[in-house]
C-alpha positions in Angstrom: 20.1 51.5 -42.2 19.3 47.9 -41.2 15.6 47.0 -41.6 13.8 44.0 -40.1 13.7 41.0 -42.5 10.0 40.5 -41.9 9.4 44.2 -42.8 11.3 43.8 -46.0 9.5 40.5 -46.9 6.2 42.2 -46.3 6.7 45.6 -47.7 8.7 44.9 -50.9 5.9 43.1 -52.7 3.3 45.6 -51.3 5.1 48.7 -52.6 6.5 47.0 -55.7 10.2 46.8 -56.5 10.6 50.3 -58.0 8.9 52.2 -55.2 10.5 50.0 -52.5 14.0 50.7 -53.9 13.3 54.4 -54.0 12.1 54.2 -50.4 15.3 52.3 -49.4 17.5 54.9 -51.1 16.2 57.7 -48.8 16.8 56.0 -45.5 20.4 57.1 -45.1 19.5 60.7 -46.2 18.6 63.6 -44.0 14.9 64.2 -43.6 13.5 67.3 -45.5 13.0 70.3 -43.3 9.7 72.2 -43.6 7.8 74.8 -41.7 4.2 76.1 -41.9 3.4 79.7 -41.3 0.7 80.7 -38.8 -1.7 82.8 -41.0 -3.2 84.5 -38.0 0.2 85.9 -37.0 2.4 85.8 -40.2 0.9 86.8 -43.6 2.9 84.9 -46.2 2.8 87.9 -48.5 4.7 89.9 -45.9 7.1 87.3 -44.7 10.5 86.4 -46.1 11.6 82.8 -45.5 15.4 83.2 -45.0 16.3 79.5 -45.7 13.7 79.2 -48.4 14.0 76.2 -50.8 10.6 75.7 -52.3 6.9 75.7 -51.4 5.0 72.6 -50.2 2.6 72.1 -53.1 -0.4 70.9 -51.1 -0.2 73.6 -48.4 -0.1 77.3 -49.3 1.6 78.2 -46.0 4.1 75.4 -46.1 7.7 75.8 -47.1 10.8 73.6 -47.4 14.1 75.0 -46.0 17.4 74.4 -47.5 19.0 73.4 -44.2 17.9 72.6 -40.6 18.4 75.7 -38.5 18.4 75.7 -34.7 14.7 76.6 -34.1 15.2 76.7 -30.3 17.0 80.0 -30.6 14.4 81.8 -32.8 12.0 83.8 -30.6 9.5 83.9 -33.4 9.2 80.1 -33.2 8.3 80.3 -29.5 5.8 83.1 -30.3 3.9 80.8 -32.6 4.5 82.6 -35.9 5.4 79.3 -37.6 5.4 75.6 -36.8 8.0 73.0 -37.7 6.1 70.3 -39.4 6.9 67.3 -41.7 5.5 68.2 -45.2 3.2 65.2 -45.7 1.4 66.0 -42.5 0.4 69.4 -44.0 -1.8 67.5 -46.5 -4.6 67.7 -43.9 -4.8 71.4 -44.6 -5.8 70.6 -48.2 -8.4 68.0 -47.1 -10.1 70.3 -44.5 -10.1 73.3 -46.9 -11.7 71.2 -49.6 -14.5 69.8 -47.4 -15.3 73.1 -45.5 -15.3 75.2 -48.6 -18.9 76.4 -48.0 -17.5 78.6 -45.2 -20.2 77.5 -42.7 -18.8 77.1 -39.2 -18.1 73.5 -38.2 -17.3 71.6 -35.0 -14.3 69.3 -35.4 -12.3 66.9 -33.2 -8.6 66.1 -33.6 -8.8 62.9 -31.6 -5.1 61.9 -31.3 -3.7 65.4 -31.5 -0.3 65.7 -29.8 2.0 67.4 -30.4 -0.4 69.7 -32.3 1.0 70.0 -35.8 -2.1 68.7 -37.6 -4.4 70.6 -35.1 -2.8 73.9 -36.0 -2.9 73.1 -39.7 -6.6 72.2 -39.4 -7.4 75.4 -37.4 -5.7 77.5 -40.1 -8.0 75.9 -42.8 -11.4 76.2 -40.9 -14.1 78.8 -41.5 -14.5 81.6 -39.0 -16.3 80.7 -35.8 -15.6 77.0 -36.2 -14.7 75.1 -33.0 -11.7 72.7 -32.8 -11.4 70.1 -30.1 -7.9 68.7 -29.7 -7.6 65.6 -27.6 -4.6 63.6 -26.3 -4.9 60.6 -24.0 -1.3 60.6 -22.6 -1.0 63.3 -20.0 2.6 64.5 -20.7 1.9 64.7 -24.4 -1.4 66.6 -23.7 0.6 69.3 -21.9 2.8 69.7 -25.0 -0.4 70.0 -27.0 -1.6 72.7 -24.7 1.7 74.6 -25.1 1.6 74.4 -28.9 -2.0 75.5 -29.2 -1.5 78.4 -26.8 1.5 79.5 -28.9 -0.6 79.3 -32.0 -2.9 81.8 -30.4 -6.3 81.1 -31.9 -9.2 81.3 -29.3 -11.6 78.8 -30.9 -9.9 75.8 -29.5 -10.6 73.4 -26.6 -7.8 70.9 -25.5 -8.8 67.7 -23.6 -7.1 64.8 -22.0 -9.5 61.8 -22.5 -10.1 58.4 -23.9 -12.1 58.4 -27.2 -15.1 56.7 -25.5 -15.3 59.6 -23.0 -16.6 61.8 -25.8 -19.8 59.7 -26.0 -20.8 61.3 -22.7 -19.9 64.9 -23.6 -23.0 66.0 -25.5 -21.0 67.2 -28.5 -21.5 65.9 -32.0 -18.9 66.6 -34.6 -19.1 67.6 -38.3 -15.5 66.3 -38.8 -13.3 63.9 -36.8 -9.6 63.7 -37.6 -8.2 60.3 -36.4 -4.5 60.3 -36.8 -4.3 57.0 -35.0 -1.3 55.4 -33.2 0.4 53.1 -35.7 3.5 51.0 -36.3 5.4 54.0 -37.7 6.9 52.5 -40.9 6.8 55.9 -42.6 9.0 57.4 -39.9 11.9 55.0 -40.1 14.2 57.7 -41.5 13.2 60.4 -39.0 12.9 58.1 -35.9 15.3 55.1 -35.8 13.4 53.9 -32.7 10.5 53.1 -34.9 12.7 50.5 -36.6 13.6 48.7 -33.3 10.0 48.8 -32.1 8.6 47.4 -35.4 7.3 43.8 -35.5 4.5 41.9 -37.2 3.0 41.5 -33.7 3.1 45.2 -33.2 1.4 45.7 -36.5 -1.4 43.4 -35.4 -1.7 45.3 -32.0 -1.9 48.6 -33.9 -4.7 47.6 -36.3 -6.8 46.2 -33.5 -6.3 49.3 -31.4 -7.1 51.5 -34.4 -10.5 49.8 -34.9 -11.2 50.1 -31.2 -10.5 53.9 -31.4 -12.7 54.4 -34.4 -15.5 52.3 -33.0 -15.5 54.3 -29.7 -15.6 57.7 -31.4 -18.0 56.8 -34.3 -21.2 57.6 -32.3 -19.9 61.2 -31.8 -19.7 61.9 -35.6 -22.9 63.5 -37.0 -24.8 61.6 -39.7 -23.3 63.0 -42.9 -20.2 64.0 -41.0 -16.6 63.2 -42.2 -13.9 61.0 -40.7 -10.4 61.8 -41.8 -8.4 58.7 -41.1 -4.6 58.8 -41.2 -1.5 56.8 -40.2 2.2 57.2 -40.7 2.7 53.7 -41.8 2.7 51.7 -45.1 1.1 48.3 -44.5 -2.4 47.6 -45.7 -3.6 46.0 -42.4 -3.5 49.4 -40.7 -4.6 51.2 -43.8 -6.8 49.7 -46.6 -8.0 46.8 -44.4 -9.2 49.3 -41.8 -10.8 51.5 -44.4 -12.8 48.5 -45.7 -13.7 47.5 -42.2 -15.1 51.1 -41.5 -17.0 50.9 -44.8 -18.7 47.6 -44.1 -19.0 47.6 -40.3 -19.8 51.2 -39.6 -21.8 52.0 -42.7 -19.6 54.7 -44.3 -18.8 55.8 -47.8 -15.4 56.9 -49.0 -14.8 60.3 -50.6 -12.0 61.5 -53.0 -9.6 64.3 -52.2 -8.6 66.8 -54.9 -5.0 66.3 -55.9 -2.8 67.0 -58.9 -0.5 64.5 -60.6 2.6 66.6 -59.9 2.2 66.0 -56.2 3.2 62.3 -56.9 0.8 60.9 -54.3 0.5 57.1 -54.4 -3.0 55.6 -54.4 -4.2 52.3 -52.9 -1.7 49.4 -53.1 -4.4 46.6 -52.8 -7.8 48.0 -53.8 -9.4 50.6 -56.1 -10.3 52.8 -53.1 -9.5 56.5 -53.3 -6.8 56.6 -50.6 -3.6 58.7 -50.5 0.0 57.7 -49.6 3.1 59.7 -49.2 6.3 57.6 -49.5 9.8 58.8 -49.0 11.7 58.6 -52.3 8.5 59.4 -54.2 7.5 62.4 -52.1 9.7 64.9 -50.4 8.4 63.9 -47.0 8.1 61.1 -44.5 5.4 58.4 -44.9 1.7 59.1 -44.5 -1.6 57.4 -45.4 -4.9 59.3 -45.5 -8.5 58.7 -46.4 -11.8 60.6 -46.0 -15.1 58.8 -45.1 -18.6 60.0 -44.7 -21.0 58.6 -42.1 -24.2 57.3 -43.8 -27.7 57.2 -42.3 -30.7 59.4 -41.8 -30.2 62.9 -40.6 -30.8 63.1 -36.9 -32.2 66.4 -35.5 -29.9 68.3 -33.2 -32.2 67.8 -30.3 -32.0 64.0 -30.6 -28.2 64.0 -30.6 -27.7 65.8 -27.3 -26.9 63.5 -24.4 -28.7 63.7 -21.1 -26.5 66.1 -19.2 -27.4 68.3 -16.3 -27.8 71.8 -17.6 -25.1 74.0 -16.2 -26.3 77.1 -14.6 -25.4 80.4 -16.3 -23.2 81.7 -13.5 -23.0 85.5 -13.5 -20.1 86.0 -11.1 -18.4 89.3 -10.8 -14.9 88.7 -12.1 -12.1 91.2 -12.0 -12.4 93.5 -15.0 -10.0 92.2 -17.6 -12.2 92.7 -20.7 -10.0 95.6 -21.8 -7.1 93.1 -22.1 -8.8 91.8 -25.3 -9.3 93.6 -28.6 -12.5 95.8 -28.7 -15.8 94.2 -29.9 -14.5 90.8 -28.9 -17.6 88.6 -28.2 -16.5 86.5 -25.2 -17.7 85.6 -21.8 -15.5 85.4 -18.8 -15.6 82.3 -16.6 -13.4 80.9 -13.9 -11.8 77.4 -13.8 -10.3 76.9 -10.4 -7.6 79.7 -10.2 -7.7 80.5 -14.0 -9.8 83.2 -15.5 -10.9 82.3 -19.1 -12.4 84.2 -22.0 -14.8 81.8 -23.9 -16.1 83.0 -27.2 -19.9 83.3 -27.0 -20.5 81.4 -30.2 -19.6 78.1 -28.5 -20.0 78.9 -24.8 -22.9 76.3 -24.6 -20.7 73.6 -26.1 -18.0 74.4 -23.7 -20.4 74.2 -20.7 -21.5 70.7 -21.8 -18.0 69.5 -22.5 -16.6 70.4 -19.1 -19.2 68.2 -17.4 -17.8 65.0 -19.1 -14.3 65.8 -20.3 -11.0 66.8 -18.7 -10.5 70.2 -20.3 -6.9 71.5 -20.1 -7.3 74.6 -22.2 -10.2 76.6 -23.7 -10.5 79.9 -25.4 -8.0 82.4 -24.0 -6.5 81.9 -20.6 -6.6 85.5 -19.4 -5.1 85.4 -15.9 -4.2 83.4 -12.9 -5.9 84.4 -9.7 -3.8 84.4 -6.5 -5.6 85.9 -3.6 -6.3 89.5 -4.7 -3.7 89.4 -7.4 -4.7 89.0 -11.1 -1.6 87.8 -13.0 -1.9 87.9 -16.8 -1.4 84.5 -18.4 1.2 83.6 -21.1 -1.7 82.4 -23.2 -3.0 86.0 -23.3 0.4 87.3 -24.5 0.4 84.9 -27.4 -3.4 85.2 -28.3 -4.5 86.9 -31.5 -7.2 88.6 -29.3 -4.6 90.4 -27.1 -5.1 94.1 -26.9 -1.5 95.4 -26.7 -2.7 98.9 -25.7 -3.9 97.5 -22.4 -0.4 97.1 -21.1 2.8 99.2 -21.0 5.1 97.6 -23.6 8.9 97.3 -23.7 10.7 96.3 -26.9 13.6 94.0 -26.3 16.6 92.8 -28.3 17.3 89.3 -29.6 19.7 88.5 -26.7 17.1 89.8 -24.2 14.4 87.7 -25.9 16.5 84.5 -25.5 17.2 85.5 -21.9 13.4 85.9 -21.3 12.7 82.5 -22.9 15.2 81.0 -20.4 13.0 82.5 -17.7 15.7 84.9 -16.7 14.6 88.4 -15.6 15.0 91.1 -18.3 16.0 94.4 -16.6 13.4 97.2 -17.3 14.1 100.9 -17.7 13.2 103.1 -14.7 10.6 105.1 -16.6 8.2 102.1 -16.9 5.4 102.0 -14.3 5.2 99.3 -11.6 3.0 96.4 -12.5 2.7 94.1 -15.5 4.8 94.9 -18.6 4.3 93.3 -22.0 7.6 92.5 -23.5 7.7 92.6 -27.3 10.2 91.4 -29.9 10.1 92.9 -33.4 6.9 94.6 -32.0 5.2 91.3 -31.5 4.1 90.2 -28.0 6.5 87.7 -26.3 5.4 87.6 -22.7 4.9 89.4 -19.4 7.2 90.6 -16.6 6.1 92.2 -13.4 7.9 95.4 -12.6 8.3 95.8 -8.8 10.7 98.7 -9.0 14.1 97.5 -8.0 13.8 94.3 -10.2 11.4 92.5 -12.5 9.8 89.0 -12.2 9.7 86.9 -15.4 6.2 85.3 -15.8 7.1 82.9 -18.5 5.9 79.3 -17.8 8.9 77.4 -16.3 8.0 74.2 -18.2 8.3 76.1 -21.5 11.8 77.6 -20.8 14.8 77.1 -23.0 17.1 74.9 -20.9 20.3 75.4 -23.1 22.7 78.1 -21.9 24.1 78.5 -25.5 23.6 81.9 -27.1 24.2 82.4 -30.8 26.5 85.2 -31.7 23.9 86.8 -33.9 20.1 86.7 -34.4 19.1 83.2 -35.5 16.8 84.5 -38.3 14.5 81.9 -39.9 11.7 84.2 -41.1 11.6 87.9 -41.4 8.4 89.9 -40.8 
């Protein structure tokens, strides 16, 4: 793999000869393959990893596989039972778990969240009743983020499509902000060859300037005493240590350590004595990552002082179609309508949701229950994959592997004649997959067309990656 001469001249002395040579030796190797189980759908004590190699040391639900299977043809992947994620990125689970150990609910923002890997890792580590905002500026990437969060199935999530500075008007103050900022991508050279062709010293400069702008814009939204988790997937100190020192001096922050063990082989700072954390291919079984945790200094501000001047949204008590039985009993939610979508918003953060919708472009929140079309109430795919779904609310039909792949291609799965007309919940391995509408002589597949498998290939046997 041919690297830019300027990159070599800059990075070799930064990493040191030994580490740089180990990094070089990995560039022509295949990237490690790893997955992270969704603990809300797949208990690791009850799951067998079929291609198991070893566990990811810094994430209890992370596992290396001994080969790269075709994830596209595993229905359990589409159902959100696991997420395919590069191992170093799972380190955020360790960080969030360490700093939310008191188990008090927190409000957290994943600022640059697409495609959703770190968001789902964070959500799995948070205390109950915590609220996770996931934001993505680029519209197309934001839709992918929505898809992955809906497949993950946790209700305490809001997905937005905004600039960082838009959050200053939202009336929401965060206990933790995760800023996995856009970067020059030096740590992804092995996985993404395009990162090599796009790399230049000019791009590095553009990146560190943009990163500071992003942090400056979101800093007012972090509570006093709140935490900023800063990360990149690059090596150079301009986007890493230099930016951390800028945050410390210009924004009045202090840096905090992360609990690690020596057998994780995480590299510290290359230019300072700051407690920062680097994953380097050749040293770690992963791609490249840099991470640091900072706390916002200053006097504690009362909650009343931090709220922005927003018009109080009226508590609308509309009469919605009765769909509360679609969710598990004793589920504390409030129904509300967003255009033609019926939502279930957990009561514990309904007020925050109301404030956020006045200033932010909200793409997803809580559980999307149904689409309203005239008098029809059509259950949403988000409901089928939600951990709050009440399976007993719908007639269920268990389907085979081949039928599941057919359904995921948005092909109609024939239904037996004994099933009633109306909405049928299809299950695979007794786990909800999605809805069809039985109209008697045929069935309509309700799977979102933008999520469908486009390939016509069908494996001869079940593409089993995990067993429940």
